[in-house]
C-alpha positions as CSV (number, residue, x, y, z in Angstrom):
1,M,5.3,38.8,-27.8
2,E,3.0,37.4,-25.2
3,V,3.8,33.9,-24.1
4,S,0.9,31.6,-23.2
5,S,0.6,30.7,-19.5
6,K,0.6,27.1,-20.5
7,I,4.2,27.1,-21.8
8,S,6.3,24.6,-19.8
9,I,9.4,25.7,-18.0
10,N,12.2,25.9,-20.5
11,E,14.6,23.9,-18.4
12,L,12.5,20.8,-18.6
13,A,13.4,18.2,-21.1
14,V,10.1,16.3,-20.8
15,E,7.4,18.5,-22.1
16,G,4.4,18.6,-19.8
17,S,5.9,16.3,-17.2
18,I,6.2,18.9,-14.4
19,R,2.9,20.4,-13.5
20,S,2.2,24.1,-14.4
21,F,0.5,25.9,-11.5
22,T,-1.8,28.0,-13.7
23,E,-5.4,28.1,-14.6
24,P,-6.6,26.6,-17.9
25,G,-5.5,28.6,-21.0
26,E,-7.8,30.6,-23.2
27,G,-10.5,28.5,-24.8
28,E,-9.7,25.6,-22.5
29,T,-12.0,24.7,-19.6
30,D,-11.7,22.0,-17.0
31,D,-14.7,20.2,-18.6
32,S,-12.9,20.0,-21.9
33,R,-10.2,17.8,-20.4
34,S,-10.6,14.1,-20.1
35,K,-12.8,13.4,-17.1
36,S,-10.4,10.7,-15.9
37,F,-7.7,13.2,-15.4
38,Q,-9.5,15.9,-13.4
39,R,-8.3,17.1,-10.1
40,W,-9.7,16.5,-6.6
41,S,-12.2,19.3,-5.9
42,S,-11.1,19.7,-2.3
43,R,-8.1,18.9,-0.2
44,M,-10.1,16.9,2.2
45,K,-11.3,14.5,-0.5
46,N,-7.8,14.0,-1.7
47,L,-6.6,13.1,1.8
48,M,-9.6,10.8,2.2
49,A,-8.5,9.0,-0.9
50,Y,-5.1,8.4,0.7
51,A,-6.8,7.1,3.9
52,V,-9.2,4.7,2.1
53,L,-6.4,3.3,0.0
54,I,-4.0,2.7,2.9
55,M,-6.6,1.5,5.3
56,C,-7.8,-1.3,3.1
57,F,-5.1,-2.8,1.0
58,V,-1.9,-1.9,2.9
59,S,-2.8,-1.7,6.5
60,V,-5.6,-4.1,7.1
61,Q,-4.1,-6.9,5.0
62,R,-0.7,-6.6,6.6
63,S,-2.3,-6.5,10.1
64,C,-4.0,-9.8,9.5
65,F,-0.7,-11.6,9.7
66,S,-0.3,-14.1,12.4
67,L,1.1,-12.6,15.6
68,G,3.0,-15.8,16.3
69,I,4.8,-16.1,19.6
70,Y,5.2,-12.3,19.9
71,G,1.5,-11.3,20.4
72,S,0.9,-7.6,19.9
73,T,4.4,-6.8,21.0
74,I,5.3,-7.0,17.3
75,F,3.6,-3.7,16.6
76,I,6.4,-1.8,18.5
77,P,9.1,-2.6,16.0
78,Y,6.5,-2.5,13.2
79,I,5.6,1.1,13.9
80,I,9.3,2.1,14.3
81,F,10.2,0.6,11.0
82,K,7.0,2.1,9.5
83,V,8.2,5.6,10.5
84,F,11.9,5.4,9.7
85,L,12.0,2.9,6.9
86,V,8.8,3.0,4.9
87,M,7.6,6.6,5.3
88,P,10.6,8.2,3.5
89,V,9.7,6.1,0.5
90,V,6.1,7.1,0.8
91,V,7.0,10.8,0.9
92,V,9.0,10.3,-2.3
93,E,6.0,8.7,-4.0
94,I,3.7,11.5,-3.0
95,M,6.2,14.1,-4.1
96,L,6.7,12.6,-7.5
97,G,3.0,12.0,-8.0
98,R,1.8,15.4,-7.0
99,Y,4.1,17.3,-9.4
100,V,3.3,15.6,-12.7
101,T,0.5,16.5,-15.1
102,G,-1.4,14.5,-17.7
103,Y,-0.8,10.8,-17.0
104,F,0.6,9.9,-13.6
105,I,2.9,7.2,-15.0
106,R,5.0,10.0,-16.6
107,V,6.8,10.1,-13.3
108,Y,8.5,6.8,-14.3
109,T,10.3,8.5,-17.3
110,F,12.5,10.6,-15.0
111,C,15.3,8.1,-14.7
112,P,16.4,4.8,-16.4
113,M,15.1,2.7,-13.6
114,G,11.7,4.1,-14.2
115,L,10.8,1.7,-17.0
116,G,11.4,-1.3,-14.7
117,L,9.4,0.3,-11.9
118,L,6.5,1.1,-14.2
119,V,6.3,-2.5,-15.3
120,C,6.7,-3.9,-11.8
121,H,4.0,-1.7,-10.3
122,F,1.6,-2.2,-13.2
123,I,1.7,-6.0,-12.9
124,M,1.6,-6.0,-9.1
125,T,-1.4,-3.7,-9.1
126,F,-3.2,-5.7,-11.9
127,L,-2.8,-9.0,-10.1
128,F,-3.7,-7.5,-6.7
129,I,-7.0,-6.3,-8.2
130,I,-7.7,-9.8,-9.3
131,L,-7.0,-11.1,-5.8
132,S,-9.0,-8.4,-4.0
133,F,-11.9,-9.0,-6.4
134,A,-11.9,-12.7,-5.2
135,N,-11.8,-11.5,-1.6
136,S,-14.8,-9.2,-2.3
137,I,-16.9,-12.1,-3.7
138,Y,-16.4,-14.2,-0.6
139,L,-17.0,-11.2,1.7
140,L,-20.3,-10.5,0.0
141,K,-21.1,-14.2,0.0
142,Y,-20.7,-14.5,3.8
143,L,-22.3,-11.2,4.4
144,I,-25.5,-12.3,2.6
145,S,-25.4,-15.7,4.3
146,L,-25.6,-14.0,7.7
147,F,-29.2,-12.9,7.0
148,S,-30.2,-16.6,7.6
149,G,-28.8,-16.3,11.2
150,V,-26.7,-19.5,10.7
151,M,-23.0,-19.6,10.3
152,T,-22.3,-23.0,8.9
153,W,-18.5,-22.7,9.3
154,K,-18.8,-22.4,13.1
155,Y,-19.1,-26.2,13.9
156,C,-17.3,-29.4,12.9
157,N,-20.4,-31.6,12.8
158,S,-20.6,-31.3,9.0
159,S,-19.8,-33.6,6.2
160,W,-16.9,-31.4,5.0
161,A,-15.1,-31.5,8.4
162,K,-12.1,-33.7,8.8
163,I,-10.6,-35.4,11.9
164,N,-8.2,-32.5,12.5
165,C,-11.1,-30.0,12.7
166,Y,-11.7,-28.1,16.0
167,E,-14.2,-25.4,16.9
168,L,-13.0,-22.1,18.3
169,G,-12.9,-22.1,22.1
170,D,-13.2,-25.9,22.2
171,Q,-9.7,-27.1,21.3
172,N,-9.4,-29.6,24.2
173,S,-12.7,-31.3,23.3
174,A,-11.4,-31.9,19.7
175,Y,-8.2,-33.3,21.0
176,Q,-10.0,-35.7,23.4
177,T,-12.3,-36.8,20.6
178,C,-9.2,-37.6,18.5
179,L,-7.7,-39.6,21.4
180,R,-10.7,-41.9,21.6
181,V,-10.2,-43.0,18.0
182,H,-6.5,-42.7,17.4
183,S,-3.2,-42.9,19.3
184,E,-1.7,-40.0,21.2
185,E,1.2,-39.7,18.8
186,F,-1.1,-39.6,15.9
187,C,-3.2,-36.8,17.4
188,K,-0.2,-34.7,18.4
189,N,1.2,-34.9,14.9
190,L,-2.0,-33.7,13.2
191,T,-2.0,-30.2,11.7
192,W,-5.1,-28.9,13.5
193,E,-7.4,-26.5,11.6
194,T,-10.4,-24.5,12.7
195,S,-13.8,-25.2,11.4
196,G,-13.8,-22.0,9.5
197,H,-10.4,-22.9,7.9
198,Q,-11.8,-26.3,6.7
199,F,-15.0,-24.7,5.5
200,W,-12.8,-22.3,3.4
201,K,-10.6,-25.1,2.1
202,Y,-13.1,-27.9,1.4
203,V,-16.3,-26.0,0.6
204,V,-15.5,-22.5,-0.7
205,Q,-12.4,-23.3,-2.7
206,N,-13.8,-26.6,-4.1
207,T,-17.2,-25.1,-5.1
208,A,-17.9,-25.5,-8.8
209,D,-21.7,-25.7,-8.9
210,A,-23.7,-23.6,-11.3
211,D,-25.2,-21.3,-8.6
212,S,-21.7,-20.4,-7.3
213,I,-20.4,-19.7,-10.8
214,A,-23.4,-17.6,-11.6
215,Y,-22.9,-15.7,-8.4
216,S,-19.3,-15.0,-9.2
217,F,-20.1,-13.8,-12.7
218,M,-22.8,-11.5,-11.2
219,C,-20.3,-9.9,-8.8
220,L,-17.8,-9.6,-11.7
221,L,-20.5,-7.9,-13.8
222,I,-21.3,-5.4,-11.0
223,V,-17.7,-4.5,-10.5
224,I,-17.1,-4.1,-14.3
225,V,-20.2,-1.8,-14.6
226,A,-19.0,0.2,-11.5
227,V,-15.5,0.7,-13.0
228,I,-16.9,1.8,-16.4
229,I,-19.2,4.3,-14.7
230,G,-16.4,5.5,-12.4
231,N,-14.0,5.9,-15.3
232,Y,-16.6,7.8,-17.4
233,K,-17.2,10.2,-14.6
234,G,-13.6,10.3,-13.5
235,I,-12.4,11.6,-10.2
236,R,-15.6,13.5,-9.5
237,S,-17.6,10.3,-9.2
238,L,-15.0,8.8,-6.9
239,E,-15.2,11.8,-4.6
240,K,-18.9,11.3,-4.0
241,I,-18.5,7.7,-2.6
242,L,-15.2,8.2,-0.7
243,L,-17.1,9.7,2.2
244,S,-19.0,6.6,3.0
245,F,-16.0,4.4,2.2
246,F,-14.0,6.3,4.9
247,I,-16.5,7.2,7.6
248,L,-18.6,4.0,7.8
249,P,-15.7,1.6,8.2
250,A,-14.1,3.9,10.8
251,I,-17.3,3.9,12.9
252,F,-17.7,0.1,12.5
253,S,-14.1,-0.4,13.5
254,L,-14.5,1.7,16.7
255,L,-17.7,-0.2,17.6
256,L,-16.1,-3.6,17.1
257,T,-13.0,-2.6,19.1
258,L,-15.1,-1.2,21.9
259,V,-17.2,-4.4,22.1
260,S,-14.1,-6.6,21.9
261,F,-12.6,-4.9,24.9
262,L,-15.8,-4.5,27.0
263,S,-17.1,-8.0,26.3
264,P,-14.1,-10.3,25.5
265,G,-15.2,-13.3,23.4
266,S,-18.5,-11.8,22.1
267,V,-16.8,-10.6,18.9
268,T,-13.9,-13.0,18.6
269,G,-14.7,-16.1,20.5
270,F,-11.6,-15.8,22.7
271,M,-11.6,-14.7,26.3
272,E,-8.3,-12.7,26.2
273,I,-7.5,-9.9,23.8
274,W,-3.8,-9.1,23.5
275,K,-0.5,-10.4,24.8
276,M,2.1,-7.7,25.4
277,D,5.5,-8.9,26.6
278,F,8.2,-6.2,26.6
279,D,10.9,-8.8,27.4
280,L,10.5,-10.0,23.8
281,L,12.0,-6.7,22.6
282,L,15.4,-8.0,23.6
283,K,15.2,-10.8,21.0
284,P,16.6,-9.9,17.5
285,Q,14.0,-12.1,15.9
286,I,11.1,-9.8,16.8
287,W,12.9,-6.8,15.2
288,V,13.5,-8.8,12.0
289,T,9.9,-9.9,11.9
290,G,8.7,-6.3,12.5
291,F,11.0,-5.2,9.6
292,E,9.4,-7.8,7.4
293,Y,5.9,-6.7,8.4
294,A,6.7,-3.1,7.4
295,V,8.5,-3.9,4.1
296,V,7.2,-7.1,2.5
297,T,3.9,-5.7,1.0
298,Q,5.0,-2.1,0.7
299,C,5.1,-2.2,-3.1
300,I,1.4,-3.0,-3.3
301,G,0.4,0.6,-2.7
302,L,2.9,2.5,-4.8
303,F,1.1,2.5,-8.2
304,P,-2.3,3.9,-6.9
305,L,-0.4,6.2,-4.5
306,Y,1.1,7.9,-7.5
307,F,-2.4,8.0,-9.1
308,V,-4.1,9.6,-6.1
309,S,-1.4,12.2,-5.6
310,S,-1.1,13.1,-9.3
311,H,-4.8,14.3,-9.3
312,G,-4.3,16.8,-6.6
313,L,-3.4,20.5,-7.2
314,F,-2.5,21.7,-3.7
315,E,0.5,23.9,-3.2
316,D,0.8,23.7,0.6
317,D,3.2,21.5,2.6
318,I,3.4,18.1,1.1
319,F,4.2,16.6,4.5
320,I,0.5,16.9,5.4
321,D,-0.2,14.2,2.9
322,A,2.6,12.1,4.3
323,L,1.3,12.5,7.8
324,I,-2.2,11.4,6.7
325,V,-0.7,8.3,5.1
326,L,1.2,7.6,8.3
327,F,-1.8,8.2,10.4
328,S,-4.0,5.9,8.3
329,D,-1.3,3.2,8.0
330,V,-0.5,3.0,11.7
331,I,-3.4,4.3,13.8
332,F,-6.3,3.1,11.7
333,C,-4.4,-0.1,11.1
334,L,-4.5,-0.8,14.8
335,V,-8.1,0.3,15.3
336,I,-9.5,-1.8,12.4
337,A,-7.3,-4.8,13.2
338,L,-8.1,-5.0,16.9
339,P,-10.9,-7.5,16.5
340,I,-8.9,-9.4,14.0
341,L,-5.9,-9.4,16.3
342,S,-7.9,-10.9,19.1
343,I,-9.1,-13.5,16.7
344,I,-5.7,-14.6,15.6
345,K,-4.0,-14.1,18.9
346,T,-1.4,-16.5,20.1
347,V,-2.8,-20.0,20.8
348,N,-2.4,-21.1,24.4
349,S,0.7,-23.2,24.5
350,K,-0.8,-25.5,27.2
351,N,-2.5,-27.4,24.4
352,P,0.4,-29.3,22.8
353,P,-1.4,-30.2,19.5
354,F,-2.0,-26.6,18.8
355,E,1.5,-25.2,19.3
356,D,2.1,-24.9,15.5
357,L,-1.0,-22.8,14.9
358,T,0.8,-19.6,15.6
359,D,1.5,-19.2,11.9
360,V,-1.8,-19.0,10.1
361,Y,-3.1,-17.5,6.9
362,V,-1.7,-14.3,5.6
363,W,-4.3,-13.0,3.2
364,I,-7.3,-11.1,4.5
365,S,-9.8,-13.5,2.8
366,E,-8.9,-16.4,5.0
367,A,-8.4,-14.2,8.0
368,L,-12.1,-13.4,7.7
369,T,-13.3,-17.0,6.9
370,V,-11.0,-19.0,9.2
371,Y,-11.8,-17.0,12.3
372,P,-15.2,-15.5,11.8
373,P,-16.9,-13.8,14.8
374,P,-19.2,-16.3,16.6
375,N,-22.0,-13.8,17.1
376,T,-24.2,-13.3,14.0
377,F,-24.8,-9.6,14.6
378,W,-21.1,-8.7,15.1
379,A,-20.1,-11.0,12.2
380,F,-22.5,-9.0,10.0
381,I,-20.9,-5.7,11.1
382,F,-17.5,-7.1,10.7
383,Y,-18.1,-8.3,7.1
384,L,-19.9,-5.1,6.2
385,E,-17.0,-3.1,7.3
386,M,-14.4,-5.1,5.3
387,T,-16.7,-5.2,2.2
388,I,-17.0,-1.4,2.2
389,L,-13.2,-1.0,2.5
390,E,-12.6,-3.6,-0.2
391,L,-14.9,-1.9,-2.7
392,G,-13.6,1.6,-1.9
393,S,-10.0,0.9,-2.6
394,Q,-10.8,-1.4,-5.5
395,M,-12.2,1.7,-7.2
396,I,-9.0,3.6,-6.7
397,Y,-7.0,0.6,-7.9
398,C,-9.1,0.1,-11.0
399,L,-9.0,3.8,-11.9
400,S,-5.2,3.8,-11.7
401,I,-4.9,0.8,-13.9
402,F,-7.4,2.3,-16.4
403,E,-5.5,5.5,-16.6
404,A,-2.1,3.8,-17.0
405,T,-3.4,1.4,-19.6
406,Y,-5.0,4.3,-21.5
407,C,-1.7,6.1,-21.6
408,I,0.3,3.0,-22.6
409,F,-1.9,2.2,-25.5
410,K,-2.5,5.8,-26.6
411,E,1.2,6.8,-26.7
412,R,2.4,3.3,-27.6
413,I,5.1,3.4,-25.0
414,H,6.6,0.5,-23.1
415,L,4.1,-2.0,-24.7
416,I,6.8,-4.5,-25.4
417,Y,8.0,-4.3,-21.8
418,I,4.5,-5.0,-20.5
419,A,4.2,-8.0,-22.7
420,L,7.6,-9.3,-21.7
421,A,6.7,-8.8,-18.1
422,F,3.6,-10.9,-18.3
423,V,5.6,-13.6,-20.0
424,V,8.0,-13.5,-17.1
425,I,5.1,-13.8,-14.7
426,V,3.6,-16.8,-16.5
427,I,6.7,-18.9,-16.6
428,P,7.5,-19.1,-12.9
429,F,3.8,-19.5,-11.9
430,T,2.1,-21.5,-14.5
431,A,4.7,-24.2,-15.2
432,P,5.2,-25.2,-11.5
433,L,1.5,-25.0,-11.0
434,I,0.9,-27.7,-13.6
435,L,4.1,-29.8,-13.1
436,L,4.9,-29.6,-9.4
437,P,2.8,-27.3,-7.2
438,T,5.3,-27.2,-4.4
439,L,7.8,-25.4,-6.6
440,A,5.5,-22.5,-7.2
441,T,6.5,-20.8,-4.0
442,F,9.6,-18.6,-3.6
443,P,11.5,-18.4,-0.3
444,I,10.4,-15.6,1.9
445,E,13.9,-14.3,2.0
446,V,13.7,-13.7,-1.7
447,A,10.5,-11.7,-1.3
448,I,12.0,-9.5,1.5
449,I,15.3,-8.8,-0.2
450,L,13.6,-7.9,-3.5
451,N,11.0,-5.6,-1.9
452,V,13.9,-3.8,-0.3
453,F,15.5,-3.6,-3.7
454,I,12.5,-2.0,-5.2
455,N,12.3,0.5,-2.4
456,L,15.9,1.5,-3.1
457,L,15.0,1.9,-6.8
458,E,12.3,4.4,-5.6
459,L,15.0,6.4,-3.9
460,E,17.1,6.4,-7.0
461,L,14.1,7.6,-9.0
462,F,13.8,10.5,-6.6
463,Y,17.4,11.5,-6.6
464,G,17.8,11.1,-10.3
465,L,15.0,13.6,-10.7
466,R,16.5,15.9,-8.1
467,K,19.8,16.0,-10.0
468,F,18.5,16.3,-13.6
469,Y,15.6,18.6,-12.8
470,D,16.9,20.9,-10.1
471,D,13.8,23.1,-10.6
472,F,11.6,20.3,-9.5
473,H,12.0,21.4,-5.9
474,F,11.8,25.0,-7.0
475,M,8.3,24.1,-8.1
476,M,7.5,22.7,-4.7
477,G,8.9,25.8,-2.9
478,Y,11.6,24.0,-1.0
479,H,14.1,21.1,-1.0
480,P,13.2,18.4,1.5
481,P,14.6,19.3,4.9
482,F,17.7,17.7,6.1
483,F,15.9,15.4,8.5
484,F,14.2,13.9,5.5
485,T,17.7,13.2,4.0
486,L,18.7,11.5,7.2
487,M,15.5,9.4,7.1
488,L,16.5,8.3,3.6
489,I,19.9,7.3,4.8
490,T,18.4,5.5,7.7
491,A,16.0,3.7,5.4
492,A,18.7,2.4,3.2
493,A,20.9,1.4,6.1
494,L,18.1,-0.4,8.0
495,S,17.2,-2.3,4.8
496,L,20.7,-3.7,4.4
497,I,21.2,-4.4,8.1
498,F,17.9,-6.2,8.6
499,V,18.2,-8.3,5.5
500,L,21.5,-9.6,6.9
501,M,19.8,-10.1,10.3
502,K,17.0,-12.0,8.6
503,L,19.6,-14.4,7.1
504,I,21.4,-14.8,10.4
505,F,18.7,-15.0,13.0
506,G,15.6,-15.8,11.0
507,S,12.1,-14.9,12.1
508,T,8.6,-16.3,12.6
509,F,7.2,-14.7,9.4
510,S,6.5,-17.4,6.9
511,Y,4.3,-18.3,4.0
512,E,2.5,-21.6,3.8
513,T,3.7,-23.9,1.1
514,S,0.2,-24.8,-0.1
515,I,-0.3,-23.3,-3.6
516,Q,-4.1,-23.1,-3.4
517,N,-3.9,-20.4,-0.7
518,G,-2.2,-17.9,-3.0
519,E,0.8,-16.7,-0.9
520,Y,3.1,-17.6,-3.8
521,I,1.8,-14.4,-5.5
522,S,3.2,-12.2,-2.7
523,A,6.5,-14.0,-2.6
524,G,6.8,-14.7,-6.3
525,I,5.9,-11.3,-7.8
526,P,9.0,-9.6,-6.3
527,A,11.1,-12.3,-7.8
528,S,9.6,-11.7,-11.2
529,V,9.9,-8.0,-10.6
530,F,13.6,-8.5,-10.0
531,I,13.9,-10.3,-13.4
532,I,12.0,-7.6,-15.2
533,V,14.0,-4.7,-13.7
534,M,17.3,-6.3,-14.4
535,A,16.2,-7.0,-17.9
536,M,15.3,-3.3,-18.3
537,R,18.7,-2.3,-17.1
538,L,20.4,-4.8,-19.3
539,Y,18.6,-3.5,-22.4
540,L,19.5,0.1,-21.5
541,G,23.1,-0.9,-21.1
542,Y,23.1,-2.7,-24.4
543,R,21.6,0.3,-26.1
544,N,24.1,2.7,-24.6
545,K,27.0,0.2,-25.2
546,D,27.6,-0.1,-21.5
547,V,26.3,-3.5,-20.3
548,M,27.9,-2.9,-16.9
549,Q,25.1,-0.3,-16.4
550,I,23.0,-3.1,-15.1
551,F,25.2,-3.2,-11.9
552,S,26.0,0.5,-11.5
553,Y,24.3,3.7,-10.6
554,N,23.7,6.0,-13.6
555,K,25.6,9.1,-12.7
556,E,23.8,11.1,-15.4
557,W,20.7,11.0,-13.3
558,G,22.2,11.6,-9.8
559,P,25.3,12.7,-7.9
560,S,27.8,10.1,-6.9
561,L,26.8,10.6,-3.2
562,P,23.1,11.6,-3.6
563,L,22.1,11.1,0.0
564,L,24.7,13.6,1.4
565,K,23.7,16.6,-0.7
566,K,22.7,19.7,1.2
567,S,19.0,20.7,1.3
568,R,17.4,24.1,1.1
569,I,14.7,24.6,3.8
570,V,11.8,27.0,3.7
571,F,10.1,27.5,7.0
572,D,6.9,29.5,6.4
573,S,4.1,29.4,3.9
574,K,4.7,33.0,2.7
575,T,8.1,32.1,1.4
576,V,6.7,29.0,-0.2
577,T,4.2,31.1,-2.0
578,K,6.9,33.5,-3.2
579,E,8.8,30.5,-4.7
580,F,5.7,29.4,-6.6
581,M,5.1,33.0,-7.8
582,Y,8.7,33.2,-9.0
583,R,8.5,29.9,-10.8
584,Q,5.1,30.8,-12.4
585,E,6.4,34.1,-13.7
586,L,9.5,32.4,-15.1
587,S,7.3,29.8,-16.9
588,K,5.4,32.7,-18.5
589,K,8.5,34.4,-19.8
590,P,11.1,31.6,-20.5
591,Q,13.3,34.1,-22.4
592,M,14.0,35.9,-19.1
593,K,16.7,34.9,-16.7
594,P,16.4,34.6,-12.9
595,N,18.4,37.8,-12.4
596,D,15.5,39.7,-13.9
597,F,13.4,38.8,-10.8
598,K,15.9,39.9,-8.2
599,D,13.6,42.7,-7.1
600,Q,10.9,40.2,-6.0
601,N,12.6,39.6,-2.6
602,I,12.7,35.8,-3.0
603,V,14.1,34.3,0.2
604,H,16.4,31.3,-0.1
605,L,17.6,29.7,3.0
606,I,20.6,27.6,2.3
């Protein structure tokens, strides 16, 4: 009896979870499937989706951090940790996403910790969309205001400016003005802020007039319409706009970078660009800070990364995808951030009142408004570049949330966990916000440790799948090479070592305590995530009559020493193709055993 090519592999317990590498069955066309779940039409567009996603929300935002006393030297440990700590986790995410079918969130059903990770990623992505939408509103607002040729935030001679306001490039003048009115001790103890910073704080954030509200609702309406149209058309509509979202920002970034080097000060208002001091590499604090840069916001990109990779159907080496992510996250990160880095460079320590300005705003919204380019033309290019990137990756984020929500409500899975998770989010955020705003922030140590914890859960998800579904890597054509296993061991070891170093030596990475700036979201979400994940494990332990499961590794989903297991390596594409052909034939005839295919000359390199 002929077996349909759409039959899943008989070894799989979750029907339809692992992708079947076949064409649509008889009577089924690609158009008959849901448009939201189509595949990328070309490999290049799939890779561009990775690049746009990483360039905007992961790289650029993280690169807008204050350089502190380290200057650009911090990027040496940052890149090292990016390669050896974060990339193994990213490769795991791409692997899991690329080899599921239907809804991408099915990847979370592969191990008990998946429920907790699903809830964590869903909430973090949902809240990040809200935050990025607010950023887009202000970006568009400032972009439109530049057509008048006047940047009102450039000067302190406005009614909203306070005594501690200073204009970029004119710090000493502001300090001398303060001395004419107040004592030297008073002026030195002031927390000095740029004109752009105060414009953001006292004008933008306090604006509640009808025009501003109408403008915000108009932007919100535009985004909603774009998301609805994008979801109706699915991946195909996203493909058409990715080219402009990738190429134009890259061109603008190169242009801004070139101008910032050839004519220092014309883009940034500062006369020096970078400060590179290799002697700082001997200090443990800079390595701890670089570790934090690479880890603290890593979880922001996981959810849509699964989404992007799950819509691809490309059977060649998966490490090409990983290299694209690495290239976008490191190389483009530096290119796009160069003008920003020169803006938020280390403040000259010869000005005593401004020594404490080395730690400034973390989020990209204030990085753009606190330190805007002084030249109207370059400011326009700068805001246009960032607006395009924001809108491009917002579309990917919104599509991922749409698909996940559709799956959750359609199949009625995990609904109670999502509701519980939002309750957990509301309690630590809303109550302190109303009662005592200073309590709404979590220590940065908590955020760092819990982000590392989530990364380790990602590795457990991967190795649980590897043990339970050994054919998972058969479908890919190879087990990850041994150097990848070593990278995973290194990632786990570095995480534990540098969390301890953070507690011992400390670092210059810090969040402001002001609740209105929103950093509590970045530090508070991992804390809430921790509560959610542990609640998931506690529930699973109670259901299995093993409450201690909350503290232990579930051996049913992975070997006792998962990181030390041997890997099978396939070196050439022909062998990979044979592996896929073998697995495809086996899926067509599940009643047959592997020995029946011994004449196919399948090469296994152990």
